[in-house]
C-alpha positions as CSV (number, residue, x, y, z in Angstrom):
1,M,-3.5,-28.4,4.3
2,L,-2.5,-26.8,7.3
3,N,1.4,-26.3,8.0
4,A,2.2,-26.9,11.8
5,G,5.5,-25.1,11.7
6,D,4.3,-22.3,9.7
7,T,1.3,-21.7,11.8
8,A,3.6,-21.8,15.2
9,W,5.9,-19.2,13.5
10,V,3.0,-17.3,12.8
11,L,1.4,-17.5,16.4
12,A,5.1,-17.0,18.0
13,S,5.3,-13.8,15.6
14,A,2.2,-12.5,16.7
15,A,3.4,-12.6,20.1
16,L,6.5,-10.8,19.4
17,V,4.4,-8.1,17.5
18,M,2.3,-7.8,20.8
19,L,5.4,-7.1,22.8
20,M,6.1,-4.3,20.6
21,T,3.5,-2.1,22.0
22,P,5.0,-2.0,25.6
23,G,8.1,-1.5,23.9
24,L,6.9,1.6,22.3
25,A,5.5,2.6,25.5
26,F,9.0,2.6,27.3
27,F,10.6,4.0,24.2
28,Y,8.0,6.8,24.2
29,G,7.9,7.2,27.9
30,G,11.2,7.8,28.3
31,M,11.5,10.8,26.2
32,V,8.7,12.6,27.8
33,R,8.7,14.4,31.3
34,A,8.8,12.7,34.5
35,K,5.1,14.4,35.2
36,S,3.4,12.8,32.2
37,V,5.3,9.3,31.7
38,L,2.2,7.3,33.0
39,N,0.0,9.1,30.7
40,M,2.0,8.2,27.7
41,L,2.4,4.6,28.6
42,M,-1.4,4.6,29.3
43,M,-1.8,6.1,25.8
44,N,0.0,2.9,24.3
45,F,-1.6,0.6,26.8
46,I,-5.0,1.5,25.9
47,A,-4.5,0.6,22.4
48,L,-4.1,-3.1,23.0
49,A,-7.6,-2.9,24.8
50,V,-9.3,-0.9,22.3
51,V,-8.3,-2.2,19.2
52,G,-8.4,-5.8,20.4
53,V,-12.3,-5.6,21.1
54,L,-12.9,-3.8,17.7
55,W,-10.9,-6.4,15.7
56,A,-12.8,-8.8,16.9
57,L,-16.4,-7.2,16.3
58,Y,-15.8,-6.0,12.7
59,G,-12.1,-4.6,12.3
60,F,-10.5,-7.9,10.9
61,S,-13.9,-8.2,8.6
62,M,-13.3,-4.6,7.5
63,S,-9.6,-5.1,6.9
64,F,-9.6,-8.5,5.1
65,G,-13.3,-9.6,3.9
66,D,-14.3,-10.2,0.4
67,D,-13.7,-6.6,-1.0
68,A,-17.3,-5.0,-1.3
69,F,-16.3,-1.0,-2.0
70,G,-14.1,-1.7,-5.4
71,G,-10.9,-2.3,-3.4
72,F,-11.5,0.2,-0.5
73,L,-13.0,-1.6,1.9
74,G,-13.9,-5.5,3.0
75,N,-17.2,-6.7,3.9
76,F,-18.5,-7.9,7.2
77,H,-18.4,-11.4,6.5
78,F,-16.1,-12.2,9.3
79,A,-18.1,-9.8,11.6
80,G,-17.4,-11.1,15.3
81,L,-15.3,-13.6,14.1
82,E,-17.8,-15.6,12.4
83,N,-16.4,-18.0,9.7
84,T,-13.3,-18.1,11.0
85,F,-13.1,-21.3,13.1
86,G,-11.8,-24.3,11.3
87,K,-11.0,-22.5,8.0
88,V,-7.7,-22.2,6.4
89,A,-5.9,-19.2,4.9
90,G,-3.3,-19.5,2.3
91,F,-2.8,-19.3,-1.7
92,A,-3.2,-22.7,-3.3
93,V,-0.8,-21.9,-6.0
94,A,2.1,-19.7,-6.8
95,A,1.2,-16.4,-8.6
96,T,0.6,-16.5,-12.4
97,D,0.7,-13.9,-14.9
98,T,-3.0,-14.1,-14.9
99,S,-3.3,-13.3,-11.0
100,P,-2.1,-10.6,-8.7
101,A,1.6,-10.4,-7.5
102,V,1.7,-11.3,-4.0
103,A,4.3,-11.9,-1.3
104,W,3.3,-15.2,0.2
105,P,2.6,-18.3,-1.9
106,G,2.6,-21.7,-1.2
107,S,0.3,-25.1,-1.1
108,D,0.0,-25.2,2.8
109,G,-1.9,-22.6,5.1
110,L,-2.5,-21.4,8.3
111,P,-5.8,-21.3,10.3
112,V,-7.5,-18.2,9.6
113,L,-7.4,-17.2,13.4
114,A,-3.6,-17.6,13.5
115,F,-3.9,-14.7,10.6
116,V,-6.5,-12.9,12.6
117,M,-4.2,-12.8,15.6
118,F,-1.0,-11.8,13.5
119,Q,-2.6,-8.8,11.6
120,L,-4.2,-7.8,15.1
121,M,-1.0,-7.0,16.5
122,F,-0.5,-4.6,13.4
123,A,-3.3,-2.9,14.0
124,I,-2.8,-2.1,17.7
125,I,0.7,-0.7,17.3
126,T,-0.4,1.6,14.6
127,P,-2.4,4.2,16.6
128,A,0.0,3.7,19.6
129,L,2.6,4.9,17.1
130,I,0.4,8.1,16.7
131,S,0.2,9.2,20.3
132,G,4.2,10.4,20.3
133,A,3.1,13.4,18.3
134,I,1.0,14.7,21.2
135,A,2.5,13.7,24.1
136,D,2.4,16.2,27.2
137,R,-1.1,17.6,26.4
138,A,-3.6,15.0,25.4
139,K,-6.8,13.9,27.7
140,F,-6.9,10.4,27.9
141,W,-10.4,9.6,27.3
142,G,-10.0,12.1,24.2
143,W,-7.0,10.2,22.9
144,T,-9.1,6.6,23.6
145,L,-12.2,8.1,21.6
146,F,-9.9,9.2,19.0
147,V,-8.2,5.7,18.4
148,V,-12.0,4.2,18.3
149,V,-12.6,6.1,15.5
150,W,-9.2,6.4,13.7
151,V,-8.9,2.7,13.4
152,T,-12.5,2.4,12.4
153,I,-12.6,4.9,9.3
154,V,-8.5,5.0,8.7
155,Y,-6.9,1.8,9.6
156,F,-9.1,-1.1,8.8
157,P,-9.4,0.4,5.3
158,V,-5.8,1.1,4.5
159,A,-5.3,-2.4,5.7
160,H,-7.6,-3.5,3.3
161,W,-6.1,-1.5,0.4
162,V,-2.3,-2.7,1.5
163,F,-2.7,-6.2,2.8
164,S,-5.8,-7.7,1.4
165,F,-4.7,-10.1,-1.5
166,N,-7.0,-11.6,-3.8
167,G,-7.7,-15.3,-2.9
168,F,-5.8,-15.4,0.5
169,I,-9.0,-16.1,2.7
170,G,-11.2,-17.9,0.4
171,E,-10.6,-19.1,-3.3
172,N,-12.8,-16.2,-4.8
173,A,-11.9,-13.5,-2.5
174,V,-11.0,-10.2,-3.7
175,G,-9.0,-7.7,-1.8
176,G,-7.5,-4.2,-1.9
177,W,-6.6,-1.9,-4.8
178,I,-3.1,-1.2,-3.8
179,A,-1.9,-4.7,-3.4
180,N,-4.1,-6.2,-6.5
181,N,-4.5,-3.1,-9.0
182,L,-2.2,-0.7,-8.3
183,K,0.6,-3.5,-7.4
184,A,2.8,-1.3,-5.0
185,L,5.0,-3.6,-2.8
186,D,4.8,-3.4,0.9
187,F,5.9,-6.6,2.7
188,A,5.3,-5.6,6.4
189,G,3.7,-2.4,6.4
190,G,5.7,0.8,5.6
191,T,2.5,2.3,4.1
192,A,-0.3,0.8,6.0
193,V,1.2,1.3,9.5
194,H,4.1,4.1,9.4
195,I,3.0,6.2,7.0
196,N,-0.8,6.0,7.8
197,A,0.8,6.7,11.4
198,G,3.1,9.5,10.7
199,A,0.7,11.5,8.7
200,A,-1.9,11.2,11.6
201,G,0.6,12.3,14.2
202,L,1.3,15.2,11.5
203,A,-2.5,16.1,11.9
204,L,-3.2,15.6,15.7
205,A,0.3,18.1,16.1
206,I,-1.1,20.6,14.1
207,V,-4.9,20.4,15.7
208,L,-3.8,19.9,19.5
209,G,-1.1,23.1,18.9
210,K,2.0,23.3,20.8
211,R,2.8,22.7,24.3
212,K,3.1,25.5,26.6
213,G,7.0,27.0,26.0
214,W,7.7,25.3,22.8
215,P,9.7,25.3,21.1
216,K,12.0,27.4,23.8
217,D,11.2,24.8,26.1
218,T,11.3,21.6,24.2
219,G,11.3,19.1,27.1
220,R,14.2,17.1,28.2
221,P,13.6,13.0,28.1
222,H,13.3,12.1,31.8
223,N,14.8,8.6,31.5
224,V,17.0,7.8,28.7
225,P,17.5,4.4,29.8
226,F,13.9,3.8,29.2
227,V,14.2,4.9,25.6
228,L,17.1,2.1,24.7
229,L,15.2,-0.3,26.5
230,G,11.9,0.5,24.6
231,A,14.1,0.6,21.3
232,S,15.5,-2.8,22.3
233,L,12.0,-4.4,22.9
234,L,11.1,-3.0,19.4
235,W,14.0,-4.2,17.7
236,F,13.6,-7.6,19.3
237,G,9.5,-7.7,18.5
238,W,10.3,-6.2,15.1
239,Y,11.6,-9.6,14.0
240,G,8.1,-11.1,14.5
241,F,6.6,-7.8,12.5
242,N,8.9,-8.4,9.4
243,A,10.2,-12.0,9.0
244,G,6.5,-13.1,10.5
245,S,4.9,-11.5,7.5
246,A,6.2,-14.1,5.4
247,L,3.4,-16.2,6.9
248,A,5.6,-19.1,6.7
249,A,8.9,-20.6,8.4
250,N,10.8,-20.4,5.3
251,D,13.8,-18.7,3.2
252,L,11.8,-15.5,2.7
253,A,11.5,-15.3,6.6
254,A,15.3,-15.4,6.9
255,V,16.0,-12.9,4.4
256,A,13.3,-10.6,6.2
257,F,15.0,-11.1,9.4
258,T,18.5,-10.5,7.9
259,N,17.5,-7.5,6.2
260,T,15.8,-6.3,9.2
261,T,19.1,-6.8,11.4
262,V,21.4,-5.3,8.9
263,A,19.3,-2.3,8.1
264,T,18.8,-1.4,11.7
265,A,22.5,-1.7,12.5
266,A,23.3,0.6,9.4
267,A,20.5,3.4,10.5
268,V,21.8,3.4,14.0
269,L,25.3,4.4,12.3
270,G,23.9,7.0,9.7
271,W,21.9,8.6,12.6
272,L,25.1,8.7,14.7
273,L,27.2,10.4,11.9
274,I,25.0,13.0,11.3
275,E,25.0,13.7,15.2
276,Q,28.5,13.8,15.1
277,I,28.6,16.2,12.2
278,K,26.0,18.6,13.4
279,F,26.6,18.6,16.9
280,G,30.0,17.2,17.5
281,K,28.7,14.3,20.0
282,P,26.8,10.7,19.5
283,T,23.8,10.4,21.8
284,T,22.1,7.5,23.1
285,L,18.8,8.9,22.4
286,G,20.1,9.3,18.9
287,A,21.2,5.6,18.8
288,A,17.6,4.6,19.8
289,S,16.0,7.0,17.4
290,G,18.1,5.6,14.7
291,A,17.4,2.0,15.1
292,V,13.7,2.9,15.3
293,A,14.2,4.7,11.9
294,G,16.2,1.9,10.4
295,L,13.3,-0.6,11.5
296,V,10.7,1.7,10.0
297,A,12.3,2.3,6.5
298,V,13.2,-1.7,6.1
299,T,9.6,-2.8,7.0
300,P,7.9,-2.5,3.2
301,A,11.2,-3.6,2.2
302,C,12.8,-6.3,3.9
303,G,11.1,-9.3,1.5
304,F,11.9,-7.8,-1.6
305,V,15.9,-6.4,-1.2
306,S,19.0,-8.4,-0.9
307,P,21.0,-7.7,2.4
308,L,23.3,-5.1,0.6
309,G,20.1,-3.4,-0.4
310,A,18.8,-3.4,3.1
311,I,22.1,-1.8,4.5
312,A,21.7,1.0,2.0
313,I,18.1,1.4,2.9
314,G,19.2,1.5,6.6
315,L,21.9,4.1,6.1
316,I,20.3,6.4,4.0
317,A,16.7,6.3,6.3
318,G,19.2,6.8,9.5
319,A,20.6,10.0,8.1
320,V,17.5,11.4,6.5
321,C,15.5,10.8,9.7
322,A,18.2,12.6,11.9
323,L,17.9,15.4,9.6
324,A,14.0,15.4,9.5
325,I,13.4,15.8,12.8
326,S,14.4,19.6,12.5
327,L,11.6,20.1,9.9
328,K,8.9,20.7,13.1
329,F,11.0,24.0,14.1
330,K,11.2,25.1,10.4
331,F,7.4,24.7,9.9
332,G,6.4,25.3,13.6
333,F,4.5,22.3,14.2
334,D,5.2,20.5,17.7
335,D,5.5,16.8,17.2
336,S,6.5,16.1,20.7
337,L,8.5,12.5,19.9
338,D,9.5,13.1,16.2
339,V,6.6,10.7,14.9
340,V,6.6,12.8,11.7
341,G,10.7,12.5,11.5
342,V,11.0,8.9,12.2
343,H,7.9,7.4,11.0
344,L,6.2,9.6,8.3
345,V,9.7,10.0,6.7
346,G,11.2,6.7,7.6
347,G,8.3,4.7,5.7
348,I,8.1,7.2,2.8
349,V,12.2,6.3,2.4
350,G,11.7,2.8,2.7
351,T,8.8,2.6,0.6
352,L,10.3,4.7,-2.2
353,L,13.8,2.9,-2.1
354,I,11.8,-0.4,-3.1
355,G,11.7,1.5,-6.4
356,F,15.6,1.6,-7.0
357,F,16.6,-1.6,-4.7
358,G,14.1,-4.1,-5.2
359,T,15.0,-7.5,-6.9
360,T,13.5,-10.7,-8.3
361,S,16.2,-12.4,-7.3
362,V,15.4,-12.4,-3.6
363,N,11.7,-12.8,-4.3
364,S,10.3,-13.6,-7.7
365,L,7.0,-12.3,-6.8
366,G,8.3,-8.6,-6.2
367,A,10.0,-6.4,-8.9
368,D,13.1,-5.2,-10.4
369,G,13.9,-1.6,-9.0
370,L,15.4,0.9,-11.1
371,F,19.3,-0.3,-10.0
372,Y,18.2,-3.9,-11.2
373,G,16.9,-2.9,-14.7
374,G,13.2,-2.1,-13.9
375,G,13.1,1.2,-14.6
376,F,10.9,3.7,-12.9
377,T,7.8,1.5,-13.3
378,Q,7.7,0.2,-9.6
379,L,8.8,3.5,-8.4
380,G,5.9,5.3,-9.7
381,R,3.8,2.5,-8.0
382,Q,5.5,3.0,-4.8
383,A,5.4,6.8,-4.8
384,A,1.3,6.3,-5.7
385,A,0.8,4.0,-2.7
386,A,2.6,6.4,-0.2
387,G,0.7,9.4,-1.6
388,A,-2.7,8.1,-1.2
389,V,-2.2,6.5,2.2
390,L,-0.2,10.1,3.3
391,V,-3.2,12.4,2.1
392,Y,-6.3,9.8,3.2
393,S,-4.7,9.2,6.7
394,F,-3.8,13.2,7.2
395,V,-7.3,14.5,6.0
396,L,-9.3,12.0,7.9
397,S,-6.9,12.5,11.0
398,F,-7.3,16.0,10.9
399,I,-11.1,16.3,10.8
400,I,-11.5,13.2,13.9
401,G,-9.2,15.4,15.7
402,F,-10.7,18.8,15.1
403,V,-14.0,17.5,16.0
404,I,-13.0,16.1,19.5
405,K,-11.0,19.2,20.3
406,K,-13.8,21.3,19.5
407,A,-16.2,19.3,21.5
408,G,-13.9,20.0,24.6
409,G,-12.7,16.4,24.8
410,F,-8.8,16.5,23.4
411,R,-6.2,18.7,24.9
412,V,-5.9,19.2,28.8
413,S,-6.0,22.5,30.4
414,T,-2.8,24.6,30.5
415,E,-2.9,24.1,34.4
416,D,-2.9,20.7,33.9
417,E,-0.1,20.3,31.4
418,V,2.2,22.7,33.7
419,G,1.2,20.9,37.0
420,G,1.3,17.4,35.5
421,I,-0.8,15.6,33.3
422,D,-0.3,12.1,35.2
423,E,-2.1,13.5,38.2
424,A,-4.7,15.5,36.4
425,Q,-5.6,12.6,34.2
426,H,-4.9,9.6,36.3
427,A,-4.5,10.6,39.7
428,E,-0.9,9.0,40.3
429,S,2.6,9.8,39.2
430,A,5.2,7.8,38.3
431,Y,7.8,8.3,41.0
432,D,7.3,9.2,44.6
433,F,10.3,10.5,46.7
434,T,9.0,12.1,49.2
435,G,7.4,9.2,51.4
436,T,4.0,10.6,50.9
437,G,1.0,8.6,49.8
438,G,1.7,5.3,51.7
439,G,4.8,4.5,50.1
440,L,8.3,4.5,51.7
441,G,10.1,7.3,49.5
442,H,13.5,6.8,48.1
443,P,15.8,5.1,50.7
444,N,18.2,8.4,50.4
445,T,15.3,10.6,51.3
446,I,14.8,8.7,54.8
447,P,17.2,8.9,57.8
448,V,18.3,5.1,58.3
449,K,16.8,5.1,62.1
450,S,13.7,6.1,61.0
451,T,13.0,3.3,58.6
452,P,10.6,0.5,59.8
453,A,13.4,-2.2,59.1
454,A,15.4,-0.1,61.5
455,K,12.7,0.4,64.0
456,L,11.9,-2.9,63.9
457,E,15.7,-3.9,64.8
458,E,15.8,-1.2,67.6
459,S,12.7,-3.0,69.1
460,K,14.1,-6.4,69.0
461,A,17.4,-5.0,70.6
């Protein structure tokens, strides 16, 4: 049976998650130089176009089709979104001791296409997250090619590992190995999204090399209000990301919503306290980054921990990620916008802490962590899942990036990097204060009597 309320919530959540990609574009765009902000926005926006098409052609089928390779990859039963119209997804019965542990039992179902669209938005934002690691120096079409290849051979398989549960789409359907065999817990994408993207960002930062002048010249954020706006949009959209992953308008969705809120709030405080201790002042950029770090860390855990556990996760993640962003200076990789420090480290923190704070009192299909008498079993599962995704993503991302770079299609020239990547790659600039190029320019740069409006008034007089 279809459940209209659950269907409406999942569709609304899909729209919220879609908003996160433009929000991420503003978050990243505000942190780069003024001469490369459009390139940063476009690197995020193109993910909507590319992944949207690939998902319909074969991505959903590779991710959620019946397993064809021992838990590694789905088949092509849903290629072109065939066999999805008029179909219902959902578990007919709650999990038992003989069936896999799943996060979303229920007798009512969703239209398969509602689930298709919800998961599409996860597939879109994951490669977009990577873009921050190579800001200021990537060719637009080289990046686009990377997205095509990366989602095909990295994201789609990993999504199958983590998100594809036995029996969810079809009673006899077989899903991925992390979800069903390893039984590691990931409510909304700590491994499949954040560790996956963070490891890829690290690989690309190494492949493309350092920006000219780095680390002496790290590049100051050109628009901090953009950064805070982007972080706020991300926080707003993240309710769809996390609470929507309950796939129902129920108590579990409310728990995930609550945990998302309190963990993010705690992470802001954790990050700002580290800034105060290290630098003597809390910053707006730090508050925005702390919020994102908290959102990242609570993502895998939000449906498996109590609100107190979520606060602890957020506080730890905010502090740890604030310290982790300095790793790039220690190890010498130019991660432009701290994708590694926030998404890779934050994803690992959140994934591992389920092994400490997880409790079946919140979700009977979760697991009790160390602090709730569960021992180290679940922690070991979480570590294995995190490590597998990290290694797989890093190795393949490095190879893909290396091949594209060697073909001459990934890094811009030094001249274009210094002169402005927006002009070189897109033949436009975000800001025009000179009055050239057909625009009126900034009002403060034009004498009042020479503006068109002033001349019109003068002619009337």
